[in-house]
C-alpha positions in Angstrom: -22.0 -16.8 -63.9 -18.8 -15.8 -61.9 -17.3 -12.4 -61.2 -14.7 -11.5 -58.8 -13.3 -7.9 -57.7 -9.5 -8.1 -56.7 -8.9 -5.9 -53.1 -5.1 -6.8 -53.5 -2.7 -9.0 -55.3 -5.4 -11.6 -55.6 -5.5 -12.3 -52.1 -9.4 -11.3 -51.6 -11.7 -12.0 -54.6 -15.6 -12.3 -53.9 -18.0 -14.1 -55.9 -21.7 -14.8 -56.2 -22.4 -18.5 -56.0 -24.9 -20.0 -58.4 -26.9 -23.2 -58.7 -24.7 -24.6 -61.4 -21.8 -27.2 -61.3 -19.4 -25.1 -63.2 -16.7 -27.8 -63.6 -19.3 -30.4 -64.6 -20.7 -27.8 -67.2 -17.3 -26.8 -68.5 -16.5 -30.6 -69.5 -19.7 -30.8 -71.3 -19.3 -27.7 -73.2 -15.6 -29.2 -74.1 -17.4 -32.1 -75.6 -19.5 -30.0 -77.9 -22.7 -29.4 -75.9 -24.3 -25.9 -76.2 -25.4 -23.9 -73.2 -29.0 -24.2 -74.0 -28.7 -27.8 -74.2 -27.3 -27.7 -70.7 -30.2 -25.5 -69.4 -27.8 -22.8 -68.9 -30.0 -20.0 -69.7 -29.7 -16.6 -68.2 -33.2 -16.4 -66.9 -32.7 -19.7 -65.1 -29.5 -18.7 -63.3 -30.2 -18.2 -59.6 -27.7 -16.4 -57.3 -27.7 -18.1 -53.8 -25.6 -15.4 -51.7 -22.0 -14.3 -51.8 -18.6 -16.1 -51.3 -15.1 -14.4 -50.5 -11.8 -16.3 -50.9 -8.8 -15.0 -48.7 -5.2 -16.0 -49.8 -3.4 -16.5 -46.1 0.4 -16.0 -47.3 3.5 -15.7 -45.2 4.1 -12.0 -46.7 4.6 -8.9 -44.4 2.3 -6.1 -45.2 4.1 -3.6 -43.1 7.0 -4.2 -45.6 5.5 -4.1 -48.9 4.2 -7.7 -48.5 7.6 -9.2 -48.8 7.8 -12.9 -48.3 8.8 -14.0 -44.5 10.4 -17.2 -44.2 11.3 -19.4 -41.1 9.5 -22.4 -39.3 6.0 -22.4 -38.5 6.0 -23.1 -34.8 2.1 -23.1 -34.5 -0.5 -23.6 -36.9 -4.1 -23.7 -36.0 -6.7 -22.8 -38.5 -10.2 -21.1 -38.4 -13.2 -23.2 -39.5 -17.0 -23.6 -39.0 -20.0 -23.2 -40.7 -19.7 -21.5 -44.3 -15.8 -21.8 -44.2 -14.0 -24.0 -46.6 -10.2 -24.5 -46.5 -7.9 -25.5 -49.4 -4.6 -26.1 -47.6 -1.1 -25.6 -49.0 2.3 -25.9 -46.8 0.6 -25.2 -43.5 1.3 -27.4 -40.7 3.2 -27.2 -37.3 7.0 -27.4 -38.1 6.8 -26.7 -41.7 10.0 -24.7 -43.0 8.7 -21.8 -45.2 11.7 -21.5 -47.7 12.4 -18.4 -49.7 12.3 -20.1 -52.9 8.7 -21.3 -53.1 5.3 -19.9 -53.0 4.4 -18.2 -49.8 0.8 -19.4 -49.8 -0.5 -21.0 -46.7 -4.1 -21.7 -47.2 -6.8 -20.3 -49.0 -9.8 -19.6 -46.8 -13.4 -19.4 -48.5 -16.3 -18.0 -46.7 -19.8 -18.1 -47.9 -23.1 -16.4 -46.7 -26.3 -14.6 -47.7 -24.7 -11.4 -49.0 -21.4 -9.5 -48.8 -21.4 -8.2 -45.2 -22.6 -11.8 -43.9 -19.8 -13.4 -45.8 -17.2 -10.9 -44.5 -18.3 -11.2 -41.0 -17.9 -15.1 -41.3 -14.4 -14.7 -42.9 -13.4 -12.1 -40.5 -14.3 -14.5 -37.5 -12.4 -17.3 -39.2 -9.2 -15.3 -39.6 -9.2 -14.1 -36.0 -9.4 -17.7 -35.0 -6.1 -18.4 -37.0 -3.0 -19.1 -35.0 0.3 -18.9 -37.0 3.3 -18.3 -35.0 7.0 -18.3 -36.2 6.3 -16.6 -39.6 4.6 -13.1 -40.4 1.3 -13.4 -42.3 -1.0 -11.1 -44.3 -4.0 -11.9 -41.8 -3.8 -8.5 -40.1 -4.1 -6.9 -43.4 -7.1 -9.0 -44.6 -9.0 -8.3 -41.5 -8.7 -4.5 -42.2 -9.9 -5.0 -45.6 -13.0 -7.0 -44.4 -13.7 -4.2 -42.0 -13.5 -1.4 -44.5 -16.7 0.1 -45.3 -15.8 0.8 -49.0 -15.2 -2.8 -49.5 -18.2 -4.1 -47.7 -20.4 -1.7 -50.1 -18.5 -3.2 -53.2 -17.2 0.2 -54.4 -13.5 -0.7 -54.5 -11.3 0.0 -57.5 -7.7 -0.4 -58.5 -7.0 2.5 -56.3 -8.5 1.1 -53.4 -5.2 0.4 -51.5 -3.5 3.6 -52.4 -6.5 5.7 -51.1 -6.8 3.6 -47.9 -3.7 3.7 -46.2 -5.4 3.0 -42.7 -5.3 -0.8 -44.0 -1.6 -0.8 -43.1 -2.4 0.1 -39.4 -1.7 -3.4 -38.6 -3.0 -4.7 -35.1 0.1 -6.7 -33.6 -0.7 -10.2 -32.5 0.0 -10.9 -28.8 1.4 -14.4 -29.1 1.8 -14.4 -25.6 1.7 -18.3 -25.0 4.5 -19.2 -27.4 6.7 -16.3 -26.1 6.4 -17.8 -22.6 7.4 -21.1 -24.2 10.5 -19.6 -25.7 11.2 -18.4 -22.2 10.9 -21.5 -20.6 12.7 -23.3 -23.2 15.7 -21.1 -23.1 16.0 -21.6 -19.4 15.6 -25.4 -19.5 18.4 -25.2 -22.1 20.7 -22.5 -21.0 19.8 -21.8 -17.3 18.6 -18.7 -15.8 18.1 -15.4 -17.9 18.6 -13.2 -15.0 21.9 -12.8 -13.6 22.4 -15.3 -10.6 24.9 -14.2 -8.2 25.4 -17.5 -6.3 24.9 -21.0 -7.6 21.5 -22.1 -5.4 18.3 -23.4 -6.4 14.7 -21.7 -5.6 12.9 -23.7 -3.0 10.3 -25.8 -4.5 8.0 -25.0 -1.8 5.5 -22.2 -2.4 4.5 -19.9 0.4 0.9 -20.2 1.9 -1.1 -17.1 1.9 -2.6 -16.6 5.4 -6.5 -16.4 5.8 -8.0 -13.2 4.6 -11.5 -12.3 5.3 -14.1 -11.4 2.6 -15.3 -7.9 2.2 -13.6 -4.5 2.2 -10.6 -3.7 4.1 -10.7 -1.4 7.4 -10.1 2.0 7.2 -6.5 3.1 7.5 -4.5 6.3 7.5 -5.0 6.7 3.8 -8.6 7.7 4.3 -7.3 10.5 6.4 -4.8 11.5 3.8 -7.6 11.5 1.1 -9.9 13.6 3.1 -7.9 16.1 4.7 -4.8 16.3 2.4 -1.1 16.5 3.3 -1.3 19.0 6.1 -4.2 17.5 7.8 -2.5 14.0 7.4 0.6 15.6 9.1 -1.4 16.9 11.7 -3.3 13.6 12.4 0.1 11.7 12.6 1.5 14.2 15.1 -1.5 13.8 17.4 -1.7 10.1 17.1 -1.2 8.4 20.4 1.4 5.5 20.0 4.5 4.4 18.0 3.7 4.2 14.1 5.3 1.9 11.8 6.3 2.1 8.1 6.8 -1.6 6.9 9.6 -2.0 4.5 9.1 -5.4 3.4 7.9 -4.6 0.0 11.1 -2.4 -0.8 14.0 -1.6 1.3 14.0 -5.2 3.2 14.3 -7.1 0.0 16.5 -4.6 -1.6 18.8 -5.2 1.4 18.7 -8.9 1.6 17.6 -10.1 -1.6 19.2 -8.0 -4.3 16.0 -6.0 -4.7 14.8 -9.2 -6.8 11.7 -9.8 -5.2 8.8 -9.9 -8.0 5.3 -8.2 -8.1 4.0 -11.9 -8.1 5.0 -12.6 -4.8 4.0 -9.2 -3.4 0.5 -9.5 -5.0 -0.2 -12.8 -3.0 0.4 -11.4 0.2 -1.1 -7.8 -0.5 -4.7 -8.6 0.6 -3.5 -10.0 3.9 -1.5 -6.9 4.6 -4.6 -4.7 3.5 -7.1 -6.4 6.0 -4.8 -6.9 9.0 -2.0 -3.9 8.9 -4.5 -1.1 8.3 -3.1 1.1 11.1 0.5 1.2 9.5 1.5 4.7 8.9 2.8 3.6 5.4 4.1 0.8 3.2 7.2 1.6 1.3 6.8 -0.4 -2.0 8.4 1.6 -4.6 11.4 3.8 -5.6 15.0 3.5 -5.0 16.6 0.6 -7.0 13.3 -1.3 -7.5 12.6 0.8 -10.3 15.2 0.0 -12.7 15.6 -3.5 -11.2 12.1 -4.5 -12.3 12.8 -3.5 -15.8 16.6 -4.5 -16.0 16.4 -8.0 -14.1 12.9 -9.1 -13.6 11.5 -7.9 -16.8 8.4 -6.2 -15.5 7.0 -2.9 -15.3 7.5 -0.9 -12.1 4.4 1.2 -12.9 2.3 -2.0 -13.3 3.5 -3.1 -9.8 2.4 0.4 -8.3 -1.0 -0.1 -9.8 -1.8 -3.5 -9.1 -0.8 -3.3 -5.5 -2.8 -0.1 -5.3 -5.7 -2.0 -6.4 -5.2 -4.7 -3.6 -4.2 -2.3 -0.7 -6.6 0.6 -1.0 -6.5 1.9 2.7 -2.9 2.0 3.6 -0.6 5.0 2.3 2.1 4.0 0.1 5.5 5.5 0.6 8.5 5.7 -2.1 12.0 6.9 -2.1 12.9 9.7 -4.5 16.5 10.7 -4.9 15.7 14.4 -4.9 16.9 15.8 -8.3 18.2 12.5 -9.3 14.4 11.2 -9.1 14.8 7.4 -9.2 18.1 7.4 -11.3 21.8 7.6 -10.9 22.0 10.9 -12.8 20.6 14.3 -13.1 17.7 15.0 -14.9 15.9 18.3 -16.3 13.8 19.8 -13.7 10.8 19.0 -15.8 11.3 15.5 -16.0 11.4 15.2 -11.9 8.3 17.2 -11.7 6.5 15.0 -14.3 7.6 11.7 -12.8 6.3 12.8 -9.4 3.1 13.7 -11.0 2.7 10.3 -12.7 3.5 8.5 -9.6 1.0 10.4 -7.7 -1.7 9.5 -10.6 -0.9 5.9 -10.3 -1.4 5.6 -6.3 2.0 7.0 -4.5 1.2 8.8 -1.6 4.2 9.8 0.4 7.7 10.8 -1.1 10.6 10.5 1.0 13.0 13.0 -0.6 16.6 12.7 0.1 20.0 13.6 -1.6 22.8 11.7 -1.3 25.2 14.6 -0.2 22.4 16.5 1.7 22.8 19.0 -0.9 20.1 21.3 -0.3 19.4 22.7 -3.7 19.1 19.2 -5.0 16.5 18.2 -2.2 14.5 21.4 -2.6 13.7 20.6 -6.3 12.3 17.1 -5.3 10.3 18.5 -2.4 8.8 21.1 -4.8 8.1 18.2 -7.4 6.5 16.0 -4.8 4.5 18.9 -3.3 3.3 20.1 -6.6 2.1 16.6 -7.6 -0.1 16.6 -4.5 1.9 14.2 -2.4 3.0 14.2 1.0 6.5 15.6 1.2 8.8 13.8 3.7 12.3 15.5 3.7 14.8 13.2 4.8 18.4 13.9 6.1 20.7 11.4 5.7 22.6 10.6 8.7 26.5 9.6 8.9 29.0 10.1 11.8 28.0 9.9 15.3 26.5 12.9 17.1 27.2 11.3 20.6 31.1 11.2 19.9 32.7 14.8 20.5 35.9 13.8 18.5 33.6 13.6 15.3 32.7 17.1 14.5 32.2 17.3 10.7 28.7 15.8 11.1 27.8 17.3 14.4 24.5 17.7 16.2 24.5 21.5 15.1 25.0 20.2 11.3 21.8 18.2 11.5 19.7 21.0 13.3 20.7 23.4 10.7 19.6 21.2 8.0 16.4 20.4 9.5 15.9 24.2 9.8 16.0 24.7 6.2 13.9 21.9 5.3 11.0 22.9 7.5 11.2 26.5 6.2 10.7 24.8 2.9 7.6 23.4 3.8 8.1 19.6 4.5 5.2 17.9 5.8 7.3 15.3 7.6 10.8 15.2 8.8 13.0 12.1 8.3 16.3 10.8 9.6 17.8 8.4 7.0 20.1 6.1 8.9 21.4 4.3 5.8 24.3 2.3 7.5 22.6 1.7 10.8 25.0 4.1 12.3 22.6 5.6 15.1 23.4 4.0 18.5 20.9 4.5 21.4 22.6 7.3 22.9 23.0 9.2 19.7 19.6 8.5 18.9 18.2 10.3 22.2 20.6 13.2 21.3 19.5 13.8 17.8 15.7 12.9 18.1 15.5 14.7 21.3 17.1 18.0 19.9 14.7 17.8 16.9 11.5 17.4 18.7 12.4 20.3 21.0 13.2 22.5 18.1 9.9 21.2 15.9 7.2 20.3 18.2 4.7 20.2 15.7 6.4 18.2 13.0 6.1 14.5 12.6 9.6 12.9 12.9 10.0 9.7 11.1 13.4 7.7 11.7 14.9 5.0 9.2 17.8 2.7 10.0 19.5 -0.7 9.0 20.3 -3.3 11.4 23.7 -4.3 10.1 25.4 -4.0 13.6 22.5 -5.5 15.6 21.6 -2.7 17.7 18.6 -1.3 15.3 15.7 -2.3 17.8 17.6 -0.6 20.6 18.2 2.6 18.6 14.6 2.8 17.3 13.2 2.4 20.8 15.3 5.2 21.9 14.1 7.3 19.1 10.6 6.6 19.8 11.2 7.4 23.6 12.8 10.7 22.6 9.8 11.8 20.5 9.9 10.1 17.0 6.4 9.3 15.5 7.3 6.9 13.2 10.1 4.3 12.9 10.8 2.0 9.8 10.6 -2.0 10.5 10.6 -5.1 8.3 8.5 -8.2 9.0 10.8 -10.6 11.3 11.7 -12.9 8.5 13.0 -10.2 6.3 14.5 -8.3 9.2 17.9 -7.9 10.7 21.2 -8.1 9.3 21.5 -5.2 6.5 17.5 -4.9 6.3 15.4 -2.9 9.1 15.0 -3.9 12.5 12.4 -6.5 13.4 8.6 -5.7 13.4 7.8 -8.4 15.7 10.4 -7.1 18.2 9.1 -3.5 18.2 5.5 -4.5 18.4 6.2 -6.6 21.5 8.6 -4.0 23.0 6.0 -1.5 23.0 3.0 -3.4 23.8 1.1 -2.1 27.1 3.0 1.1 27.1 2.4 4.6 26.0 4.2 3.7 22.7 2.1 0.6 21.8 1.8 0.3 18.1 -1.9 -1.4 18.2 -0.4 -3.9 15.7 -1.4 -7.6 16.5 1.6 -10.1 17.2 -0.4 -13.0 15.7 -1.0 -11.4 12.6 2.8 -10.5 12.5 3.8 -14.2 12.8 1.5 -15.0 10.1 2.9 -12.4 7.8 6.4 -13.5 8.8 5.7 -17.2 8.0 4.6 -16.1 4.3 7.6 -14.3 3.8 10.1 -16.7 5.4 8.8 -19.5 2.7 8.8 -17.0 0.0 12.3 -16.0 0.6 13.5 -19.5 0.0 12.3 -18.8 -3.7 15.1 -16.1 -4.0 17.8 -18.3 -2.6 20.1 -17.5 -5.5 20.0 -13.7 -4.4 19.8 -14.2 -0.6 22.7 -12.3 1.2 22.8 -15.3 3.6 24.2 -17.4 0.7 27.6 -15.5 1.4 27.0 -13.5 4.4 26.1 -15.2 7.7 25.8 -12.3 10.1 25.7 -8.8 10.4 28.8 -7.0 11.7 29.5 -4.3 13.9 32.5 -3.1 12.0 29.8 -0.9 10.1 30.4 1.7 12.5 34.1 2.0 11.1 33.4 1.4 7.4 29.9 3.1 7.3 28.7 1.2 4.4 25.0 1.4 3.7 22.7 -1.7 4.5 21.8 -2.3 0.6 25.2 -1.6 -0.5 27.0 -3.8 2.1 24.9 -7.0 0.6 25.7 -5.4 -3.1 29.4 -5.2 -2.4 29.4 -8.9 -1.0 27.8 -10.2 -4.1 30.2 -8.0 -6.3 33.2 -9.0 -4.5 32.2 -12.6 -5.3 31.5 -12.2 -8.7 34.6 -10.4 -9.4 36.8 -13.0 -7.8 37.3 -10.9 -4.4 35.2 -12.9 -2.1 38.1 -13.7 0.0 39.1 -10.0 0.2 35.9 -8.6 1.4 37.4 -7.6 4.6 39.9 -5.8 2.3 37.0 -4.2 0.5 35.4 -2.9 3.5 38.7 -1.4 4.7 39.4 0.2 1.4 35.8 1.3 1.6 36.5 3.5 4.7 40.0 4.5 3.0 38.1 5.5 -0.3 35.6 7.5 1.7 38.4 9.5 3.4 39.9 10.1 0.1 36.8 11.7 -1.1 36.4 13.8 1.9 34.4 11.7 4.3 31.1 11.8 2.4 27.4 11.4 3.2 27.0 7.7 1.7 23.7 6.7 0.1 22.9 6.0 -3.5 24.6 7.5 -5.9 27.4 8.8 -3.5 27.8 5.6 -1.6 28.2 3.9 -5.2 30.8 6.3 -5.9 32.9 5.3 -2.7 32.3 1.6 -3.4 33.5 1.9 -6.9 36.8 3.5 -5.7 37.1 0.8 -2.9 36.9 -1.9 -5.5 39.2 -0.1 -7.9 42.0 0.0 -5.2 41.5 -3.6 -4.1 41.3 -4.9 -7.7 44.6 -3.0 -8.2 46.4 -3.4 -4.7 46.5 0.3 -4.2 46.5 2.1 -0.9 45.2 5.3 -0.2 48.7 7.0 -0.2 49.2 5.2 -3.5 46.0 6.7 -5.0 46.8 10.1 -3.7 50.4 10.0 -5.2 49.4 8.6 -8.6 46.1 10.4 -9.0 47.3 12.3 -12.1 47.9 8.9 -14.0 45.4 6.4 -12.8 42.2 5.5 -14.9 39.5 6.2 -12.1 36.0 4.7 -12.4 33.9 7.1 -14.3 31.5 7.8 -11.1 34.7 9.1 -9.2 35.5 11.4 -11.9 32.0 12.7 -12.4 31.6 13.1 -8.7 34.9 15.2 -8.6 33.5 17.4 -11.5 30.5 18.1 -9.6 28.0 16.0 -11.3 26.0 15.0 -8.2 26.4 18.3 -6.1 28.5 19.9 -3.9 29.7 17.7 -0.7 29.6 19.2 2.8 32.8 20.8 3.5 33.7 21.0 -0.2 35.7 18.7 -2.5 39.1 17.1 -1.4 42.2 19.0 -2.7 44.7 18.4 -4.2 43.2 15.1 -5.1 40.3 16.6 -7.2 42.6 18.6 -9.1 45.1 15.9 -9.9 42.3 13.7 -10.9 40.6 16.4 -13.2 43.3 18.0 -14.7 41.8 20.2 -17.5 38.4 18.4 -17.4 35.3 20.6 -16.9 33.8 21.4 -13.6 30.1 22.1 -12.7 29.1 24.9 -10.2 25.9 24.7 -8.2 23.0 22.5 -8.9 24.0 20.1 -11.6 20.5 19.8 -13.2 19.9 23.6 -13.3 21.6 24.1 -16.7 19.9 21.1 -18.3 17.2 22.1 -21.0 13.7 20.9 -20.3 13.0 17.2 -21.5 10.8 17.3 -24.8 8.2 14.5 -24.0 6.4 14.8 -27.0 9.2 14.0 -29.2 10.1 11.3 -26.6 6.6 9.7 -26.8 6.5 10.3 -30.7 10.1 8.2 -30.9 8.5 5.3 -28.7 5.8 5.1 -30.8 7.8 4.7 -33.7 9.9 2.1 -32.1 7.4 0.2 -30.1 3.9 0.8 -31.7 0.9 2.9 -30.2 0.4 1.2 -27.2 3.0 3.3 -25.5 1.5 4.8 -22.1 2.3 7.9 -20.2 4.0 5.5 -17.5 6.3 4.1 -20.5 7.4 7.7 -21.5 8.5 8.2 -17.9 10.4 4.9 -17.8 12.1 5.8 -20.9 13.0 9.4 -19.6 14.5 7.8 -16.5 16.4 5.0 -18.0 16.2 5.1 -21.7 18.5 2.2 -22.5 17.1 0.0 -19.9 13.5 0.5 -21.0 14.7 -0.1 -24.6 16.0 -3.7 -23.6 12.9 -4.3 -21.6 10.7 -3.7 -24.5 13.0 -6.0 -26.6 12.8 -8.6 -24.2 9.3 -8.5 -23.6 8.5 -8.6 -27.5 10.6 -11.7 -27.6 9.6 -13.5 -24.6 6.3 -12.2 -23.3 4.8 -11.4 -20.1 7.2 -13.3 -17.8 5.5 -11.5 -14.8 2.8 -14.1 -15.0 5.2 -17.2 -14.2 5.6 -18.2 -10.6 8.9 -17.3 -9.2 10.4 -20.8 -9.4 9.5 -21.2 -13.1 10.8 -17.8 -13.7 14.3 -18.5 -12.2 14.8 -22.2 -12.8 12.4 -23.2 -15.5 10.1 -26.5 -15.2 11.2 -30.0 -14.7 10.5 -32.5 -17.7 6.9 -34.0 -17.2 6.0 -30.9 -14.8 2.5 -29.7 -15.4 1.6 -26.3 -14.3 -0.7 -23.2 -14.9 -0.2 -19.7 -16.0 -2.7 -17.1 -15.7 -2.2 -14.4 -18.4 -5.1 -12.5 -17.2 -8.4 -13.0 -15.5 -10.2 -15.8 -17.5 -7.2 -16.7 -19.7 -5.1 -19.5 -18.1 -2.5 -21.6 -19.9 -2.3 -25.3 -18.9 1.3 -26.3 -19.9 3.3 -29.4 -19.4 7.2 -29.8 -20.3 7.7 -32.9 -22.3 11.3 -33.3 -23.5 14.5 -31.7 -24.7 15.7 -32.6 -28.0 19.1 -33.5 -29.4 21.6 -30.6 -30.6 21.1 -30.0 -34.2 23.6 -28.8 -37.1 22.6 -25.1 -36.0 23.5 -25.8 -32.5 19.7 -25.6 -31.2 17.7 -27.9 -29.2 14.1 -28.6 -29.8 11.9 -28.4 -26.8 8.7 -29.9 -26.5 5.4 -28.9 -24.4 1.9 -29.6 -24.3 0.1 -26.3 -24.3 -3.6 -26.6 -23.5 -3.6 -30.1 -24.8 -1.9 -29.6 -28.0 1.8 -30.4 -28.8 4.0 -27.2 -29.1 7.8 -27.0 -29.5 10.3 -24.2 -29.8 13.9 -24.1 -31.0 16.5 -22.7 -28.6 20.0 -22.0 -29.1 22.3 -24.0 -26.9 24.7 -21.2 -25.9 27.3 -23.5 -24.1 27.5 -25.4 -27.5 27.8 -22.5 -29.6 30.4 -20.9 -27.5 33.7 -20.7 -29.4 36.9 -21.5 -27.7 38.7 -18.0 -27.4 41.7 -17.1 -25.3 42.4 -13.3 -24.9 46.2 -12.2 -24.5 46.8 -10.6 -21.3 48.8 -7.3 -21.1 52.5 -7.6 -19.8 52.8 -5.3 -16.8 56.7 -4.8 -17.6 55.8 -3.6 -21.2 54.7 0.3 -21.0 52.8 0.3 -24.1 50.5 -2.7 -23.4 47.3 -1.5 -21.9 45.3 -3.8 -19.8 41.6 -4.0 -18.5 41.9 -2.7 -14.8 38.8 -5.0 -14.1 36.7 -7.4 -15.8 33.9 -6.1 -17.7 32.3 -5.5 -21.2 33.7 -3.0 -23.6 31.0 -0.3 -24.0 33.0 2.1 -26.5 36.5 2.2 -28.1 37.5 5.6 -28.7 40.7 5.5 -30.8 41.8 3.5 -33.9 45.1 2.0 -35.0 47.5 4.5 -36.2 46.3 7.3 -34.0 48.4 9.4 -32.0 47.3 9.9 -28.2 48.5 11.6 -25.4 49.2 10.5 -21.7 45.9 10.6 -19.9 43.5 10.6 -23.0 40.4 8.3 -23.0 41.1 5.0 -24.9 37.9 3.1 -24.0 35.0 2.5 -21.6 34.5 -0.5 -19.7 31.2 -1.4 -17.7 31.0 -4.0 -15.0 28.0 -4.5 -12.3 26.7 -1.1 -13.4 30.1 0.6 -12.8 31.7 2.4 -15.8 35.5 2.9 -15.9 37.3 5.1 -18.5 40.8 3.6 -19.3 43.1 6.3 -20.0 46.5 6.1 -21.9 49.6 5.8 -19.6 52.0 7.1 -22.2 51.9 9.3 -25.1 52.6 7.5 -28.5 50.9 5.9 -31.5 48.1 3.1 -31.3 49.8 0.2 -33.0 46.9 -2.5 -32.4 43.4 -2.8 -30.9 42.6 -6.1 -29.5 39.0 -5.3 -28.6 35.9 -3.9 -29.8 32.4 -2.9 -28.6 30.8 -5.7 -26.6 33.9 -7.7 -26.1 33.9 -9.3 -22.7 37.3 -8.9 -20.6 38.9 -10.3 -17.6 41.2 -8.4 -15.4 44.4 -7.6 -17.3 43.3 -8.7 -20.8 44.9 -6.8 -23.4 43.1 -3.8 -24.6 45.5 -2.2 -27.0 49.2 -1.5 -27.8 50.9 1.9 -27.9 54.2 2.6 -29.7 56.2 5.5 -28.1 
């Protein structure tokens, strides 16, 4: 009357229910009654269908069904018609110990036949929610979907012969992961680094009215119909001044440390699409936004591009491409740059502004070829420095820029750009440079980019437009000025009614600005105005690029040099001269900045650096620049400074990336799938190609804390207040209703239980209190009068220790690598001798002058 077939270790028997009370009958048999006396004869036994029993256990099928242990954070069973549950130790808050049976619950499903019972069981298991420990449910679901099982043809080799049963679909667990993130913030504060102690505004920006229907046509339709060449002709023939809006990228990169999230960009995107369709382009991608999205915002940069493209189909998108460096800070194989541009174009990018930090033509040509091969509009950008209106400054003269422009036009650029990173273009210089370019290239559109650090940006851009520029860069008023771009409203107002009229509505600019004025308050911890109250005309002397000006200001404060920022700026100018008066834009500007901060941190003058160049431990970026890692600067490398720093280190001749072997994308993708599962996309592969470590950390973070990009910005940064109720939309049609209830006391493990209400049900998470867990530790300082004591030249984290106690070292030999604020420094041995003691290890956090190791001569 009962038969079963085991699909695994007793987990999935099925049986045929009959019209007999088996327990009652067994008791009567024990009393001595016979089966015929009980009416149990074979021809009277009726089969009423089929039943399946699943044992849900805390066993991990991917690890050979090893038991998992931990705390059950969520337990919700699947029930319904034809489902019976025999519970064991399954409830929220239960501790699953390694010393007891791993059974959570037995689930019994019944139906008219095996396929029906299997369908009911599969549905019930799908409705289960068990969080905090791993279970065998994904494996059971695979068994229930297997045709061999459903046709009752299984045998003892069933699992061995069906290894696809172990292709387990991972659970998303998004809600619980988000609760972990919010709980962590409530206990420990923001998880993204905060430059200044300021709270996000409690006021959310209101999106201006957007009419229904499709947005009006824009220049992107011209591009899609006529291609890059036809698009360039249409731009050149256009009457009036065209604008590129940098609000979505360079403006917030300059003012808000690149921290603006996709969440806030998406909210205003439909308004931009409907009201600014006559923009030349919208700059919204590339540059620092790519790695910052993953590194600090924990969102996918490609997803940002995809979502904005869907919301703004009519305005061309523009990105910043660092030539052979793509969107990174290093060199990549040529095929990686080509593949990156191809994938960017497929995801909606239109115009590629290609530049090189040294105006090194071989690097620029590679980026131009890659963008052109992808089908994008190539905008070759000449980085501007110096002052063409000053006859005393001849290194970067008008002839220098005209010669560069000749080479770029011959190479086939569709648009010619001047990239004035520091806002050095004065009105007179603008007239001289743009006038000369227009005379030489009457048919090529000219695009000018600047920053308003000195306050002369509007005047300079109007002078450019009057001298023949077709396009200038602006930011919406509340995101303009200082280290950002000139004001959109000012340019629109100043040209209205003239032959340069932009055709942009001032009223719409005001509405657009109002949104960003309020949205900017959400990013108060990153706003440059927290430490910097105005622009400064001293930029004409120090030539610090706009975005870097803000970053240096924040970095100076974070390293305890806030009161020495004037010295940092002065040191920047001196460092620039030490390196030979460079074009300064990422990454060359970072090299100058690293050297400047190194000089200030160690109280070194230019003369002292030159004199002691053979013994100082310079930042790694400076050493690699002098080796030739980013190309050859105009006028060559500074000597004898270069030779004294490099000594016997190798030098790179020619284009740095030319000698790199092609990147193996198939192997890279295979490795990513092994590490992160099969849901790896071509975009993920490119992210890993550009930033392998950052991408790895991004995937680990989202695996632990879920899709934090779904949270609004205040919750993302500061978390909820107790008793606050809010909604989180995971995707269309899936909205979480959350209420923060309470913070528990510290337990013996240094954790606090954080209580929430999620969709009406009580949820809790355990969060480690990092302040309570922190051990008191005082690191010894290096004594400056002891030659063998090597101290940290700057605050930072130890990346690598290259020596061991007892090892013999020579003067100048690398000892360890420090990292701080994305700057790596190699600490070299000041003397020859034997390592007597090492006081640090990898990941040690150090303050300035903390003792690293001791050397005995």
